[in-house]
C-alpha positions, 0 to 999 in steps of 0.5 A, spaced: 481 492 462 484 498 458 488 502 463 487 510 462 492 515 460 494 519 467 495 525 463 488 526 459 484 520 461 484 517 454 484 509 453 491 506 453 493 501 448 499 496 447 505 499 443 512 496 442 516 497 449 510 500 452 503 503 452 500 510 449 494 514 448 491 517 441 493 524 444 500 521 443 502 520 450 507 514 451 509 510 457 515 505 457 514 498 460 521 496 464 524 490 462 522 487 469 515 488 466 512 494 470 509 500 466 511 507 469 505 511 468 508 517 473 509 523 468 515 527 471 510 533 471 506 529 477 512 527 481 514 531 487 521 529 487 526 526 482 525 519 485 519 519 489 517 514 494 521 509 498 528 509 496 532 502 495 534 501 502 527 502 505 524 497 500 530 492 502 528 493 510 521 492 509 522 486 504 527 483 509 522 484 515 516 482 511 519 476 508 521 473 515 514 473 517 513 478 522 507 481 519 504 474 516 498 474 521 496 481 518 497 479 511 493 473 512 487 476 515 487 481 509 487 476 504 481 472 508 477 479 508 478 480 500 476 473 498 470 474 502 468 480 498 470 476 491 471 481 487 472 481 479 477 486 479 482 489 484 487 494 485 492 495 491 494 502 492 501 503 495 503 496 494 510 497 496 515 491 495 509 487 494 508 482 500 501 484 501 499 484 494 502 477 493 497 474 499 491 478 495 493 475 489 493 468 492 486 469 495 483 472 489 486 467 483 480 468 478 480 476 479 484 481 475 489 484 479 493 491 479 498 494 484 501 501 484 506 505 488 510 511 486 516 508 488 520 505 482 524 501 487 518 498 490 515 496 484 521 493 481 522 488 486 514 487 487 513 485 480 518 479 481 513 476 486 507 475 482 508 477 475 501 475 472 499 482 476 499 488 472 504 492 476 504 500 475 509 506 477 503 511 478 500 515 483 493 514 488 492 521 486 491 519 479 489 512 478 490 510 471 483 506 471 477 507 468 471 509 472 467 504 476 472 499 474 474 495 480 470 492 486 475 492 491 481 497 492 486 495 498 490 500 502 495 497 507 499 503 511 498 507 505 494 514 504 487 514 500 485 519 495 477 518 497 475 522 491 479 517 486 477 511 490 470 513 489 471 514 482 474 507 480 470 503 485 464 500 482 457 501 485 457 496 491 465 495 491 469 498 497 476 500 500 479 494 504 484 498 508 489 496 513 492 501 518 495 502 525 490 502 531 492 507 537 497 502 540 501 500 534 508 499 535 507 503 542 513 500 545 517 502 540 514 509 540 516 510 547 523 508 546 524 513 541 520 519 544 520 523 550 512 524 549 508 519 546 502 522 543 495 518 542 491 518 536 484 516 534 485 510 529 478 512 526 480 519 524 481 517 517 473 516 517 472 523 518 474 525 511 469 520 507 465 523 502 458 522 500 457 515 497 462 512 501 460 509 508 464 504 513 460 497 513 465 493 517 471 494 522 475 489 526 482 489 529 488 484 530 493 485 535 499 481 538 506 481 541 512 481 537 519 479 540 524 483 537 530 479 538 535 480 533 538 487 531 537 486 524 529 485 525 529 492 530 533 495 524 529 493 519 522 495 523 525 502 524 527 503 517 520 501 514 517 506 519 516 514 519 520 514 525 526 512 522 528 518 520 525 522 525 530 521 531 537 522 532 543 517 532 544 517 539 536 515 541 536 510 535 542 506 537 539 506 544 533 503 541 537 498 537 542 496 542 537 491 546 532 486 544 525 488 546 517 486 545 513 491 541 505 490 540 502 490 533 495 493 533 492 494 527 484 495 524 481 493 518 476 497 515 471 495 509 468 502 506 463 501 501 461 505 495 453 506 495 449 505 489 445 500 485 
């Protein structure tokens, strides 16, 4: 499958050191193997996405196996759909992407994130995939080209998802349930707000509908300080609290609930 230009949507062809389109837009391939398809005019900051410290914290935490059950169920659900072509949007440092690739060995796989630091590390896990620094808001894929779009703790642009999904294809979303990391949030905030774990479904456009949903929950002991530090660093909570409250959370071991939901959201049409 040919990628498309994020600026003019024309097909991209291989060039020395990168790719380019007929309009003269050119994008470099890094020495690690990924393509940078995030033009400067599409960036909201100089270096968007997670920084190196956040990516490393997530890598340590995930590689230690703390969220392995989440990845394994995600891979099982993906394998049941048997897509010919799939993409992981907001792939981060590639932990879940690698599990998807193992479960879908015969499929054509793509992965992207706006964080260059994340993709730089991710592409080492599974070099055979097509790794991209790119935006979910402008997916560099042709219309109706994918049977599965995976999103793990990542925002989804529903219109773009609808565009790139083939009829009968779908979005495999892994997101937090209402009790996710509740004990951590209780330690961080004086008041913990409830939220609706299905709120994202209110934004579904015509042409997308929920076909399956299920949950997964388990208790995770946070016995090591490094584990607590990494978990805090890889969540939005890490930069929302002051130093005193943060240290209070990190000082002693505690258990936290991991609670997530999986949604399979399909594109209708023959």
